[in-house]
Biopython code that builds the backbone (N, CA, C, O; Angstrom):
import numpy as np
from Bio.PDB.StructureBuilder import StructureBuilder

atoms = [
    (1, "MET", "N", (-50.058, -6.021, -47.159)),
    (1, "MET", "CA", (-49.049, -5.177, -47.388)),
    (1, "MET", "C", (-49.605, -3.956, -48.141)),
    (1, "MET", "O", (-50.229, -4.085, -49.195)),
    (2, "GLY", "N", (-49.348, -2.716, -47.539)),
    (2, "GLY", "CA", (-49.768, -1.601, -48.261)),
    (2, "GLY", "C", (-48.689, -1.054, -48.890)),
    (2, "GLY", "O", (-47.516, -1.426, -48.855)),
    (3, "TRP", "N", (-49.305, 0.078, -49.603)),
    (3, "TRP", "CA", (-48.247, 0.802, -50.597)),
    (3, "TRP", "C", (-47.141, 1.618, -49.922)),
    (3, "TRP", "O", (-46.167, 2.053, -50.538)),
    (4, "GLY", "N", (-47.330, 1.773, -48.780)),
    (4, "GLY", "CA", (-46.153, 2.284, -47.961)),
    (4, "GLY", "C", (-44.874, 1.593, -47.822)),
    (4, "GLY", "O", (-43.796, 2.152, -48.024)),
    (5, "ILE", "N", (-45.012, 0.287, -47.451)),
    (5, "ILE", "CA", (-43.798, -0.454, -47.433)),
    (5, "ILE", "C", (-43.250, -0.599, -48.917)),
    (5, "ILE", "O", (-42.032, -0.658, -49.083)),
    (6, "LEU", "N", (-44.020, -0.650, -49.875)),
    (6, "LEU", "CA", (-43.525, -0.732, -51.078)),
    (6, "LEU", "C", (-42.601, 0.474, -51.604)),
    (6, "LEU", "O", (-41.597, 0.288, -52.292)),
    (7, "ILE", "N", (-43.017, 1.597, -51.236)),
    (7, "ILE", "CA", (-42.612, 2.876, -51.374)),
    (7, "ILE", "C", (-41.119, 2.975, -50.727)),
    (7, "ILE", "O", (-40.090, 3.379, -51.268)),
    (8, "VAL", "N", (-41.304, 2.513, -49.483)),
    (8, "VAL", "CA", (-39.910, 2.426, -48.519)),
    (8, "VAL", "C", (-39.010, 1.491, -49.215)),
    (8, "VAL", "O", (-37.849, 1.877, -49.356)),
    (9, "TRP", "N", (-39.331, 0.330, -49.677)),
    (9, "TRP", "CA", (-38.513, -0.642, -50.181)),
    (9, "TRP", "C", (-37.941, -0.085, -51.681)),
    (9, "TRP", "O", (-36.842, -0.441, -52.106)),
    (10, "GLY", "N", (-38.797, 0.797, -52.392)),
    (10, "GLY", "CA", (-38.259, 1.300, -53.624)),
    (10, "GLY", "C", (-37.060, 2.219, -53.400)),
    (10, "GLY", "O", (-35.990, 2.130, -54.001)),
    (11, "ILE", "N", (-37.383, 3.137, -52.434)),
    (11, "ILE", "CA", (-36.303, 4.205, -51.950)),
    (11, "ILE", "C", (-35.183, 3.576, -51.568)),
    (11, "ILE", "O", (-34.107, 4.005, -51.984)),
    (12, "ILE", "N", (-35.226, 2.493, -50.743)),
    (12, "ILE", "CA", (-33.941, 1.768, -50.299)),
    (12, "ILE", "C", (-33.319, 1.293, -51.580)),
    (12, "ILE", "O", (-32.167, 1.665, -51.806)),
    (13, "ALA", "N", (-33.911, 0.543, -52.421)),
    (13, "ALA", "CA", (-33.266, 0.020, -53.451)),
    (13, "ALA", "C", (-32.292, 0.823, -54.380)),
    (13, "ALA", "O", (-31.189, 0.496, -54.817)),
    (14, "ILE", "N", (-33.168, 2.200, -54.590)),
    (14, "ILE", "CA", (-32.399, 3.306, -55.320)),
    (14, "ILE", "C", (-31.258, 3.847, -54.553)),
    (14, "ILE", "O", (-30.314, 4.320, -55.186)),
    (15, "ILE", "N", (-31.236, 3.830, -53.241)),
    (15, "ILE", "CA", (-30.096, 4.487, -52.469)),
    (15, "ILE", "C", (-29.129, 3.298, -52.352)),
    (15, "ILE", "O", (-27.947, 3.568, -52.137)),
    (16, "VAL", "N", (-29.501, 2.006, -52.470)),
    (16, "VAL", "CA", (-28.455, 1.076, -52.489)),
    (16, "VAL", "C", (-27.657, 0.990, -53.773)),
    (16, "VAL", "O", (-26.448, 0.780, -53.866)),
    (17, "GLY", "N", (-28.630, 1.208, -54.860)),
    (17, "GLY", "CA", (-27.929, 1.286, -56.234)),
    (17, "GLY", "C", (-27.034, 2.398, -56.484)),
    (17, "GLY", "O", (-25.982, 2.281, -57.113)),
    (18, "PHE", "N", (-27.498, 3.563, -55.945)),
    (18, "PHE", "CA", (-26.633, 4.712, -56.058)),
    (18, "PHE", "C", (-25.335, 4.628, -55.336)),
    (18, "PHE", "O", (-24.324, 5.183, -55.768)),
    (19, "VAL", "N", (-25.363, 3.883, -54.157)),
    (19, "VAL", "CA", (-24.116, 3.710, -53.229)),
    (19, "VAL", "C", (-23.191, 2.660, -54.072)),
    (19, "VAL", "O", (-21.989, 2.888, -54.208)),
    (20, "LEU", "N", (-23.689, 1.721, -54.526)),
    (20, "LEU", "CA", (-22.977, 0.755, -55.212)),
    (20, "LEU", "C", (-22.195, 1.257, -56.525)),
    (20, "LEU", "O", (-21.015, 0.973, -56.730)),
    (21, "ILE", "N", (-22.991, 2.044, -57.401)),
    (21, "ILE", "CA", (-22.443, 2.706, -58.505)),
    (21, "ILE", "C", (-21.524, 3.705, -57.966)),
    (21, "ILE", "O", (-20.445, 3.738, -58.557)),
    (22, "SER", "N", (-21.648, 4.427, -57.121)),
    (22, "SER", "CA", (-20.814, 5.494, -56.543)),
    (22, "SER", "C", (-19.204, 4.781, -56.034)),
    (22, "SER", "O", (-18.113, 5.284, -56.305)),
    (23, "MET", "N", (-19.406, 3.613, -55.314)),
    (23, "MET", "CA", (-18.285, 3.074, -54.921)),
    (23, "MET", "C", (-17.422, 2.429, -56.018)),
    (23, "MET", "O", (-16.200, 2.280, -56.010)),
    (24, "ASP", "N", (-18.271, 2.093, -56.922)),
    (24, "ASP", "CA", (-17.346, 1.435, -58.328)),
    (24, "ASP", "C", (-16.810, 2.633, -59.111)),
    (24, "ASP", "O", (-15.795, 2.422, -59.774)),
    (25, "VAL", "N", (-17.287, 3.734, -59.132)),
    (25, "VAL", "CA", (-16.799, 4.734, -59.744)),
    (25, "VAL", "C", (-15.468, 5.237, -58.992)),
    (25, "VAL", "O", (-14.442, 5.486, -59.626)),
    (26, "ILE", "N", (-15.553, 5.361, -57.667)),
    (26, "ILE", "CA", (-14.432, 5.784, -56.918)),
    (26, "ILE", "C", (-13.342, 4.729, -56.935)),
    (26, "ILE", "O", (-12.175, 5.118, -56.962)),
    (27, "ARG", "N", (-13.617, 3.406, -56.922)),
    (27, "ARG", "CA", (-12.641, 2.241, -57.079)),
    (27, "ARG", "C", (-11.896, 2.305, -58.449)),
    (27, "ARG", "O", (-10.729, 1.934, -58.574)),
    (28, "GLU", "N", (-12.674, 2.814, -59.494)),
    (28, "GLU", "CA", (-12.152, 2.555, -60.969)),
    (28, "GLU", "C", (-11.073, 3.853, -61.132)),
    (28, "GLU", "O", (-10.147, 3.760, -61.937)),
    (29, "ARG", "N", (-11.225, 4.831, -60.469)),
    (29, "ARG", "CA", (-10.403, 6.009, -60.541)),
    (29, "ARG", "C", (-8.856, 5.668, -60.239)),
    (29, "ARG", "O", (-7.931, 6.267, -60.786)),
    (30, "GLY", "N", (-8.711, 4.756, -59.412)),
    (30, "GLY", "CA", (-7.344, 4.430, -58.951)),
    (30, "GLY", "C", (-6.517, 3.458, -59.862)),
    (30, "GLY", "O", (-5.294, 3.343, -59.792)),
    (31, "VAL", "N", (-7.353, 2.752, -60.750)),
    (31, "VAL", "CA", (-6.852, 1.645, -61.707)),
    (31, "VAL", "C", (-6.379, 2.509, -62.893)),
    (31, "VAL", "O", (-7.062, 3.283, -63.565)),
    (32, "GLN", "N", (-5.000, 2.200, -63.017)),
    (32, "GLN", "CA", (-4.181, 2.610, -64.309)),
    (32, "GLN", "C", (-4.375, 1.572, -65.320)),
    (32, "GLN", "O", (-4.284, 0.372, -65.063)),
    (33, "PRO", "N", (-4.667, 2.089, -66.565)),
    (33, "PRO", "CA", (-4.709, 1.250, -67.771)),
    (33, "PRO", "C", (-3.404, 0.689, -68.005)),
    (33, "PRO", "O", (-2.381, 1.275, -67.649)),
    (34, "THR", "N", (-3.399, -0.480, -68.619)),
    (34, "THR", "CA", (-2.054, -1.185, -68.851)),
    (34, "THR", "C", (-1.858, -0.887, -70.359)),
    (34, "THR", "O", (-2.792, -0.527, -71.075)),
    (35, "ARG", "N", (-0.485, -1.071, -70.836)),
    (35, "ARG", "CA", (-0.080, -0.656, -72.304)),
    (35, "ARG", "C", (-0.889, -1.707, -73.120)),
    (35, "ARG", "O", (-1.466, -1.299, -74.128)),
    (36, "ALA", "N", (-0.965, -2.733, -72.855)),
    (36, "ALA", "CA", (-1.871, -3.722, -73.900)),
    (36, "ALA", "C", (-3.398, -3.229, -74.254)),
    (36, "ALA", "O", (-3.897, -3.414, -75.364)),
    (37, "LEU", "N", (-4.097, -2.557, -73.133)),
    (37, "LEU", "CA", (-5.309, -2.003, -73.341)),
    (37, "LEU", "C", (-5.186, -0.647, -74.302)),
    (37, "LEU", "O", (-6.015, -0.346, -75.162)),
    (38, "GLU", "N", (-4.085, 0.048, -74.009)),
    (38, "GLU", "CA", (-3.944, 1.310, -74.842)),
    (38, "GLU", "C", (-3.601, 1.012, -76.436)),
    (38, "GLU", "O", (-3.984, 1.713, -77.373)),
    (39, "GLU", "N", (-2.849, -0.105, -76.526)),
    (39, "GLU", "CA", (-2.628, -0.441, -77.990)),
    (39, "GLU", "C", (-3.533, -0.963, -78.769)),
    (39, "GLU", "O", (-3.561, -0.775, -79.985)),
    (40, "GLU", "N", (-4.466, -1.765, -78.035)),
    (40, "GLU", "CA", (-5.602, -2.360, -78.802)),
    (40, "GLU", "C", (-6.766, -1.428, -78.951)),
    (40, "GLU", "O", (-7.295, -1.078, -77.896)),
    (41, "LYS", "N", (-7.286, -0.939, -80.133)),
    (41, "LYS", "CA", (-8.368, -0.229, -80.131)),
    (41, "LYS", "C", (-9.282, -0.951, -81.118)),
    (41, "LYS", "O", (-9.040, -1.093, -82.316)),
    (42, "PRO", "N", (-10.449, -1.424, -80.415)),
    (42, "PRO", "CA", (-11.345, -2.302, -81.256)),
    (42, "PRO", "C", (-12.159, -1.301, -82.356)),
    (42, "PRO", "O", (-12.493, -0.147, -82.086)),
    (43, "THR", "N", (-12.362, -1.848, -83.409)),
    (43, "THR", "CA", (-13.303, -0.859, -84.249)),
    (43, "THR", "C", (-14.533, -1.386, -84.411)),
    (43, "THR", "O", (-14.773, -2.558, -84.703)),
    (44, "VAL", "N", (-15.440, -0.379, -84.192)),
    (44, "VAL", "CA", (-16.944, -0.802, -84.143)),
    (44, "VAL", "C", (-17.494, -0.148, -85.579)),
    (44, "VAL", "O", (-17.244, 0.967, -86.036)),
    (45, "LYS", "N", (-18.302, -1.181, -86.124)),
    (45, "LYS", "CA", (-18.893, -0.606, -87.442)),
    (45, "LYS", "C", (-20.359, -0.967, -87.386)),
    (45, "LYS", "O", (-20.770, -2.002, -86.860)),
    (46, "GLY", "N", (-21.115, -0.067, -87.949)),
    (46, "GLY", "CA", (-22.541, -0.274, -87.929)),
    (46, "GLY", "C", (-23.359, 0.772, -88.893)),
    (46, "GLY", "O", (-22.766, 1.638, -89.536)),
    (47, "GLY", "N", (-24.496, 0.637, -88.918)),
    (47, "GLY", "CA", (-25.421, 1.479, -89.568)),
    (47, "GLY", "C", (-26.734, 1.615, -89.079)),
    (47, "GLY", "O", (-27.051, 0.792, -88.220)),
    (48, "GLY", "N", (-27.639, 2.512, -89.436)),
    (48, "GLY", "CA", (-29.001, 2.687, -89.119)),
    (48, "GLY", "C", (-29.668, 3.623, -90.116)),
    (48, "GLY", "O", (-29.092, 4.275, -90.987)),
    (49, "VAL", "N", (-30.960, 3.589, -89.854)),
    (49, "VAL", "CA", (-31.861, 4.266, -90.668)),
    (49, "VAL", "C", (-32.932, 4.989, -89.742)),
    (49, "VAL", "O", (-33.594, 4.381, -88.900)),
    (50, "ILE", "N", (-33.025, 6.257, -89.972)),
    (50, "ILE", "CA", (-34.103, 7.039, -89.252)),
    (50, "ILE", "C", (-35.165, 7.380, -90.177)),
    (50, "ILE", "O", (-34.947, 8.167, -91.099)),
    (51, "MET", "N", (-36.204, 6.890, -90.011)),
    (51, "MET", "CA", (-37.557, 7.215, -90.742)),
    (51, "MET", "C", (-38.368, 8.404, -90.300)),
    (51, "MET", "O", (-39.043, 8.299, -89.276)),
    (52, "ILE", "N", (-38.359, 9.494, -90.965)),
    (52, "ILE", "CA", (-39.111, 10.834, -90.680)),
    (52, "ILE", "C", (-40.145, 10.862, -91.760)),
    (52, "ILE", "O", (-39.992, 11.392, -92.861)),
    (53, "GLY", "N", (-41.327, 10.171, -91.292)),
    (53, "GLY", "CA", (-42.251, 10.023, -92.393)),
    (53, "GLY", "C", (-41.835, 9.110, -93.531)),
    (53, "GLY", "O", (-41.315, 8.027, -93.262)),
    (54, "PRO", "N", (-42.019, 9.455, -94.688)),
    (54, "PRO", "CA", (-41.657, 8.667, -95.796)),
    (54, "PRO", "C", (-40.090, 8.884, -96.193)),
    (54, "PRO", "O", (-39.566, 8.233, -97.097)),
    (55, "VAL", "N", (-39.385, 9.876, -95.419)),
    (55, "VAL", "CA", (-38.082, 10.032, -95.864)),
    (55, "VAL", "C", (-37.170, 9.210, -95.082)),
    (55, "VAL", "O", (-37.257, 9.192, -93.854)),
    (56, "PRO", "N", (-36.414, 8.617, -95.631)),
    (56, "PRO", "CA", (-35.181, 7.750, -94.679)),
    (56, "PRO", "C", (-33.994, 8.440, -94.623)),
    (56, "PRO", "O", (-33.412, 8.696, -95.678)),
    (57, "ILE", "N", (-33.491, 8.820, -93.457)),
    (57, "ILE", "CA", (-32.236, 9.340, -93.260)),
    (57, "ILE", "C", (-31.004, 8.139, -92.828)),
    (57, "ILE", "O", (-30.968, 7.764, -91.656)),
    (58, "ALA", "N", (-30.275, 7.722, -93.571)),
    (58, "ALA", "CA", (-29.126, 6.675, -93.579)),
    (58, "ALA", "C", (-27.987, 7.318, -92.898)),
    (58, "ALA", "O", (-27.652, 8.474, -93.155)),
    (59, "PHE", "N", (-27.375, 6.557, -92.009)),
    (59, "PHE", "CA", (-26.004, 6.721, -91.629)),
    (59, "PHE", "C", (-25.278, 5.481, -91.498)),
    (59, "PHE", "O", (-25.867, 4.400, -91.449)),
    (60, "GLY", "N", (-23.995, 5.594, -91.438)),
    (60, "GLY", "CA", (-23.166, 4.470, -91.140)),
    (60, "GLY", "C", (-21.659, 4.643, -91.041)),
    (60, "GLY", "O", (-21.142, 5.669, -91.481)),
    (61, "SER", "N", (-21.047, 3.830, -90.569)),
    (61, "SER", "CA", (-19.637, 3.931, -90.313)),
    (61, "SER", "C", (-18.733, 3.273, -91.557)),
    (61, "SER", "O", (-17.538, 3.549, -91.662)),
    (62, "ASP", "N", (-19.332, 2.486, -92.375)),
    (62, "ASP", "CA", (-19.009, 1.737, -93.511)),
    (62, "ASP", "C", (-20.047, 1.676, -94.531)),
    (62, "ASP", "O", (-21.222, 1.539, -94.191)),
    (63, "THR", "N", (-19.666, 1.778, -95.903)),
    (63, "THR", "CA", (-20.656, 1.561, -96.816)),
    (63, "THR", "C", (-21.373, 0.402, -96.858)),
    (63, "THR", "O", (-22.550, 0.438, -97.216)),
    (64, "ARG", "N", (-20.751, -0.806, -96.492)),
    (64, "ARG", "CA", (-21.308, -2.089, -96.403)),
    (64, "ARG", "C", (-22.532, -2.127, -95.388)),
    (64, "ARG", "O", (-23.582, -2.699, -95.680)),
    (65, "TYR", "N", (-22.331, -1.498, -94.207)),
    (65, "TYR", "CA", (-23.259, -1.629, -93.133)),
    (65, "TYR", "C", (-24.511, -0.567, -93.567)),
    (65, "TYR", "O", (-25.700, -0.700, -93.278)),
    (66, "LEU", "N", (-23.972, 0.375, -94.240)),
    (66, "LEU", "CA", (-25.186, 1.372, -94.615)),
    (66, "LEU", "C", (-26.050, 0.782, -95.759)),
    (66, "LEU", "O", (-27.247, 1.064, -95.802)),
    (67, "VAL", "N", (-25.516, 0.019, -96.634)),
    (67, "VAL", "CA", (-26.469, -0.807, -97.698)),
    (67, "VAL", "C", (-27.268, -1.739, -96.897)),
    (67, "VAL", "O", (-28.495, -1.764, -96.990)),
    (68, "ILE", "N", (-26.537, -2.588, -96.028)),
    (68, "ILE", "CA", (-27.318, -3.505, -95.287)),
    (68, "ILE", "C", (-28.558, -2.724, -94.549)),
    (68, "ILE", "O", (-29.708, -3.126, -94.723)),
    (69, "ALA", "N", (-28.316, -1.756, -93.840)),
    (69, "ALA", "CA", (-29.297, -1.011, -93.123)),
    (69, "ALA", "C", (-30.539, -0.432, -94.146)),
    (69, "ALA", "O", (-31.730, -0.465, -93.835)),
    (70, "LEU", "N", (-30.057, 0.052, -95.306)),
    (70, "LEU", "CA", (-31.239, 0.401, -96.218)),
    (70, "LEU", "C", (-31.845, -0.739, -96.686)),
    (70, "LEU", "O", (-33.054, -0.632, -96.889)),
    (71, "VAL", "N", (-31.288, -1.895, -96.932)),
    (71, "VAL", "CA", (-31.765, -3.060, -97.416)),
    (71, "VAL", "C", (-32.913, -3.516, -96.469)),
    (71, "VAL", "O", (-34.049, -3.772, -96.866)),
    (72, "LEU", "N", (-32.474, -3.596, -95.101)),
    (72, "LEU", "CA", (-33.371, -4.095, -94.064)),
    (72, "LEU", "C", (-34.548, -3.086, -93.886)),
    (72, "LEU", "O", (-35.655, -3.521, -93.567)),
    (73, "THR", "N", (-34.344, -1.758, -94.081)),
    (73, "THR", "CA", (-35.314, -0.960, -94.131)),
    (73, "THR", "C", (-36.599, -1.081, -95.002)),
    (73, "THR", "O", (-37.793, -1.052, -94.706)),
    (74, "ILE", "N", (-35.911, -1.233, -96.221)),
    (74, "ILE", "CA", (-36.985, -1.814, -97.322)),
    (74, "ILE", "C", (-37.742, -2.879, -97.204)),
    (74, "ILE", "O", (-38.956, -2.887, -97.408)),
    (75, "VAL", "N", (-37.009, -3.912, -96.842)),
    (75, "VAL", "CA", (-37.684, -5.120, -96.302)),
    (75, "VAL", "C", (-38.579, -4.972, -95.269)),
    (75, "VAL", "O", (-39.650, -5.559, -95.423)),
    (76, "LEU", "N", (-38.409, -4.276, -94.148)),
    (76, "LEU", "CA", (-39.404, -4.125, -93.057)),
    (76, "LEU", "C", (-40.492, -3.190, -93.676)),
    (76, "LEU", "O", (-41.635, -3.505, -93.346)),
    (77, "MET", "N", (-40.389, -2.140, -94.478)),
    (77, "MET", "CA", (-41.388, -1.476, -94.904)),
    (77, "MET", "C", (-42.255, -2.310, -95.867)),
    (77, "MET", "O", (-43.464, -2.119, -95.734)),
    (78, "LEU", "N", (-41.926, -3.094, -96.700)),
    (78, "LEU", "CA", (-42.844, -3.875, -97.494)),
    (78, "LEU", "C", (-43.451, -4.960, -96.560)),
    (78, "LEU", "O", (-44.569, -5.409, -96.812)),
    (79, "LEU", "N", (-42.771, -5.371, -95.536)),
    (79, "LEU", "CA", (-43.404, -6.400, -94.604)),
    (79, "LEU", "C", (-44.568, -5.667, -93.814)),
    (79, "LEU", "O", (-45.603, -6.258, -93.508)),
    (80, "ALA", "N", (-44.325, -4.339, -93.506)),
    (80, "ALA", "CA", (-45.306, -3.531, -92.747)),
    (80, "ALA", "C", (-46.691, -3.391, -93.850)),
    (80, "ALA", "O", (-47.872, -3.468, -93.513)),
    (81, "LEU", "N", (-46.216, -3.189, -95.095)),
    (81, "LEU", "CA", (-47.299, -3.024, -96.016)),
    (81, "LEU", "C", (-48.130, -4.344, -96.219)),
    (81, "LEU", "O", (-49.358, -4.278, -96.277)),
    (82, "VAL", "N", (-47.576, -5.345, -96.311)),
    (82, "VAL", "CA", (-48.212, -6.636, -96.506)),
    (82, "VAL", "C", (-49.054, -6.803, -95.193)),
    (82, "VAL", "O", (-50.217, -7.170, -95.360)),
    (83, "PHE", "N", (-48.676, -6.611, -94.069)),
    (83, "PHE", "CA", (-49.604, -6.923, -92.920)),
    (83, "PHE", "C", (-50.710, -5.954, -92.745)),
    (83, "PHE", "O", (-51.764, -6.247, -92.181)),
    (84, "ILE", "N", (-50.403, -4.647, -93.306)),
    (84, "ILE", "CA", (-51.510, -3.643, -93.361)),
    (84, "ILE", "C", (-52.589, -4.031, -94.317)),
    (84, "ILE", "O", (-53.761, -3.830, -94.000)),
    (85, "PHE", "N", (-52.261, -4.612, -95.548)),
    (85, "PHE", "CA", (-53.188, -4.978, -96.501)),
    (85, "PHE", "C", (-53.958, -6.290, -96.114)),
    (85, "PHE", "O", (-55.112, -6.556, -96.447)),
    (86, "ILE", "N", (-53.128, -7.055, -95.362)),
    (86, "ILE", "CA", (-53.640, -8.455, -94.999)),
    (86, "ILE", "C", (-54.787, -8.278, -93.659)),
    (86, "ILE", "O", (-55.844, -8.906, -93.594)),
    (87, "TYR", "N", (-54.400, -7.471, -92.831)),
    (87, "TYR", "CA", (-55.494, -7.320, -91.566)),
    (87, "TYR", "C", (-55.994, -6.021, -91.733)),
    (87, "TYR", "O", (-56.219, -5.426, -90.679)),
    (88, "HIS", "N", (-56.242, -5.391, -92.832)),
    (88, "HIS", "CA", (-57.079, -4.214, -92.807)),
    (88, "HIS", "C", (-58.380, -4.624, -93.248)),
    (88, "HIS", "O", (-59.295, -3.803, -93.321)),
]
sb = StructureBuilder()
sb.init_structure("model")
sb.init_model(0)
sb.init_chain("A")
sb.init_seg("    ")
for serial, (resi, resn, name, xyz) in enumerate(atoms, 1):
    if name == "N":
        sb.init_residue(resn, " ", resi, " ")
    sb.init_atom(name, np.array(xyz, "f"), 0.0, 1.0, " ", f" {name:<3s}", serial, name[0])
structure = sb.get_structure()
């Protein structure tokens, strides 16, 4: 089996995926949401930390999740330091 047949199958898979996604988008446009879905609005809470060098930038939708993200960041930084000192 050469590379040519793999390339053809890859292109066919991409085209089939594009067609399936397009059909689903077209089908979903005709569906009207019910009142039950409009009234229920789920709340999503979370937090995260972005490390730029030694400077943490913390964000969160709730103070509790912000603190959890910062504590996990400190734990992971300490764990990384332990592994650096052990295996260096």
